[in-house]
C-alpha positions in Angstrom: 0.0 0.0 0.0 1.3 3.4 -1.0 0.8 6.4 1.3 1.6 9.6 -0.6 2.3 13.0 1.1 1.8 16.4 -0.4 4.5 19.0 0.5 3.9 22.7 -0.2 6.3 24.3 -2.7 5.0 27.9 -2.4 2.2 30.1 -1.2 0.1 32.6 -3.3 -2.5 34.9 -1.8 -6.1 35.5 -3.0 -9.4 36.6 -1.5 -11.6 33.8 -0.3 -14.4 34.7 -2.6 -12.2 34.2 -5.6 -12.0 30.4 -4.8 -15.2 29.8 -2.9 -18.8 30.8 -3.9 -20.2 33.0 -1.2 -16.8 33.5 0.4 -15.6 36.7 2.0 -12.9 39.2 1.1 -10.4 37.9 3.7 -7.1 36.9 2.1 -6.2 33.2 2.0 -2.7 31.9 1.8 -3.1 29.2 -0.8 -0.5 26.5 -1.0 0.9 25.0 -4.2 1.5 21.4 -3.5 3.1 18.5 -5.2 2.9 14.8 -4.3 5.6 12.3 -3.5 5.7 8.6 -2.7 7.8 5.6 -3.0 7.0 2.6 -5.3 8.6 -0.7 -4.5 9.9 -1.2 -8.1 9.9 2.3 -9.7 11.5 4.1 -6.7 11.0 7.7 -5.7 8.0 9.3 -7.5 6.5 12.8 -7.8 3.1 14.1 -8.8 3.8 17.4 -10.5 6.6 19.7 -9.3 4.9 22.7 -7.8 6.5 26.1 -8.2 10.3 26.3 -8.4 13.0 29.0 -8.8 12.6 28.7 -12.6 9.3 30.7 -12.3 10.4 33.2 -9.6 14.0 34.1 -10.4 16.6 34.2 -13.2 16.2 34.7 -16.9 12.7 34.2 -18.1 10.5 35.1 -21.1 8.5 38.3 -20.7 5.2 36.4 -20.4 6.6 34.1 -17.6 8.1 37.1 -15.8 4.7 38.9 -15.9 3.0 35.7 -14.8 5.3 35.5 -11.8 4.8 39.2 -10.9 1.0 38.9 -11.0 0.8 35.7 -8.9 3.8 36.5 -6.8 4.5 33.0 -5.4 6.6 32.8 -2.3 8.7 29.6 -2.3 9.0 27.4 0.8 11.9 25.3 1.8 10.0 22.3 0.3 10.3 23.7 -3.2 11.9 21.5 -5.9 14.5 20.5 -6.9 16.3 21.2 -3.7 13.8 19.3 -1.5 14.0 16.2 -3.8 17.2 16.1 -5.8 16.9 12.5 -7.0 13.6 11.4 -8.6 12.8 8.3 -10.7 9.2 9.0 -11.9 7.0 12.1 -12.4 3.3 11.9 -12.9 1.8 15.0 -14.4 -1.8 16.1 -13.6 -1.7 18.9 -16.3 0.7 21.4 -17.8 0.0 24.6 -15.9 3.2 26.4 -14.8 2.7 25.7 -11.1 2.7 22.0 -11.8 5.6 21.6 -14.2 8.2 24.3 -13.3 10.9 21.9 -12.1 10.6 19.3 -14.9 13.8 20.4 -16.5 15.6 19.6 -13.2 15.0 15.9 -13.6 16.4 14.9 -17.0 16.6 11.2 -16.2 13.1 10.8 -14.7 10.3 8.9 -16.4 7.4 11.2 -17.1 3.8 10.0 -17.4 1.2 12.4 -18.8 -1.8 12.8 -21.0 -0.3 12.5 -24.5 -3.1 14.2 -26.4 -3.0 17.3 -24.2 0.8 17.4 -24.6 0.5 17.2 -28.4 -2.2 19.9 -28.3 -0.1 22.5 -26.4 3.2 21.8 -28.1 1.4 22.4 -31.5 0.2 25.8 -30.3 2.0 29.1 -30.6 3.4 31.0 -27.6 0.3 33.3 -27.3 -2.2 30.4 -27.2 -0.1 28.5 -24.7 0.4 31.6 -22.5 -3.4 32.2 -22.6 -3.8 28.7 -21.0 -1.0 29.2 -18.4 1.4 26.8 -20.3 5.0 28.0 -20.9 7.2 26.1 -23.4 10.4 27.2 -21.6 9.4 25.1 -18.5 9.0 21.9 -20.5 12.0 19.7 -21.3 13.0 19.9 -25.0 12.7 16.1 -25.3 9.4 15.9 -23.3 7.4 14.5 -26.3 10.0 11.7 -26.8 10.3 10.9 -23.1 6.7 11.0 -22.0 4.8 7.7 -21.3 1.2 8.4 -22.4 -1.7 7.6 -20.1 -3.5 6.5 -23.3 -1.1 3.6 -23.8 -1.4 2.1 -20.4 -3.7 -0.8 -19.3 -7.2 0.3 -18.3 -9.3 -0.6 -15.3 -12.2 0.6 -13.3 -11.3 3.0 -10.5 -13.2 2.4 -7.2 -16.1 4.3 -5.8 -17.6 5.4 -9.1 -14.6 7.3 -10.5 -14.8 5.4 -13.8 -12.2 4.1 -16.2 -8.6 4.9 -15.4 -5.1 4.1 -16.5 -2.9 1.7 -14.4 0.3 3.6 -14.1 2.7 0.9 -12.8 0.8 -2.2 -14.0 0.1 -3.4 -10.5 -3.1 -1.5 -9.7 -1.4 0.6 -6.9 -1.8 4.0 -8.6 -4.5 4.9 -11.2 -4.6 7.9 -13.5 -8.2 9.1 -13.4 -9.4 11.6 -16.1 -10.9 14.7 -14.3 -11.7 17.0 -17.2 -12.7 20.7 -16.9 -9.8 22.6 -15.4 -7.4 22.2 -18.3 -7.1 20.0 -21.3 -5.8 16.6 -20.1 -6.4 17.3 -16.4 -5.8 14.1 -14.5 -6.1 12.9 -10.9 -4.3 10.0 -9.2 -6.0 7.3 -7.2 -4.0 5.5 -4.5 -5.6 2.2 -3.5 -6.2 1.6 0.1 -8.3 -1.2 1.5 -9.9 1.1 4.1 -10.2 4.5 2.2 -8.7 5.1 -1.3 -7.0 8.5 -1.7 -7.7 10.6 -4.7 -5.3 13.4 -5.5 -7.6 15.6 -7.6 -5.0 18.3 -8.3 -6.8 21.4 -9.5 -10.4 19.9 -9.8 -11.1 22.9 -7.5 -9.1 25.1 -5.2 -10.8 24.1 -2.0 -12.3 20.8 -0.9 -15.2 22.8 0.5 -15.9 24.2 -3.0 -16.4 20.6 -4.2 -18.1 19.0 -1.2 -20.5 21.9 -0.5 -21.1 22.6 -4.2 -19.6 26.1 -3.9 -17.2 26.2 -6.9 -16.5 29.9 -7.6 -18.0 31.9 -10.5 -16.2 34.6 -12.5 -13.4 35.5 -12.7 -12.1 32.1 -11.5 -14.6 30.3 -13.8 -13.1 32.1 -16.8 -9.8 30.1 -16.7 -11.6 26.7 -16.9 -11.1 24.8 -20.1 -14.7 23.4 -19.9 -16.9 24.6 -17.1 -19.6 22.0 -17.7 -17.0 19.2 -17.6 -15.6 20.7 -14.4 -19.1 20.6 -12.8 -19.5 16.9 -13.7 -16.0 16.2 -12.3 -17.1 17.8 -9.0 -20.1 15.5 -8.8 -18.0 12.4 -9.3 -15.6 13.6 -6.6 -18.5 14.3 -4.2 -19.8 10.9 -4.8 -16.4 9.3 -4.3 -16.0 11.1 -0.9 -19.6 10.2 0.1 -18.8 6.5 -0.4 -15.7 6.7 1.8 -12.9 8.0 -0.3 -10.3 10.5 0.8 -9.7 13.7 -1.2 -6.5 15.8 -1.6 -6.1 18.9 -3.7 -3.2 21.0 -4.8 -4.3 24.3 -3.4 -6.5 23.6 -0.4 -5.1 25.4 2.7 -6.4 22.6 4.8 -3.8 19.7 5.0 -4.9 16.7 2.9 -6.9 14.2 5.1 
């Protein structure tokens, strides 16, 4: 049985009402987490890479510099690559900058991702990518050749109503579960547990309350969604999963994952 943990790479600040319908104006310190765990065969693994110094310092393109100034992430001592210098596998939930910024620091790692989404964004021009929060300079030059596509992996049914998923390691321990809506190719990761399976749902929403209380925010937060209707259906699936006994973890929830 794998028990992942979810360190915080950085904080950003936003008013509560931006990430929770009916929320107030009080500022929230919003974490930017990544996941990590050990697999008995594949070794040390990450889910995403959070924010890294590649976003906050050094030479950057003008769009990435502006992005960093607007969001102003404050890195923690858990930021990568310093906190995890040696990694064997990286699972990508999606290609937003706060999930891929340390990819170039792990040139030997196996990378698993949604291949169709990767093809889509690599084919776009810089303006279209920037509009979706994807920056080519953060992606390894050989990513398309290195990536192991979820689409090519064995399929099986994820527990508690999550639907069809990809078996990452071929042993049923970690499943890649499509969670559409937030960004093209957005994927969560299900860790089997005989008592209560854990779903790392990445950016399915910012707060678990938003999902569990049906309080996903409206505009302007809704504006960044790739498919608002798909996001609403994803939230229903996750609520059902939790109601049946599953555990939920999110990238940006200030409350520590259960």
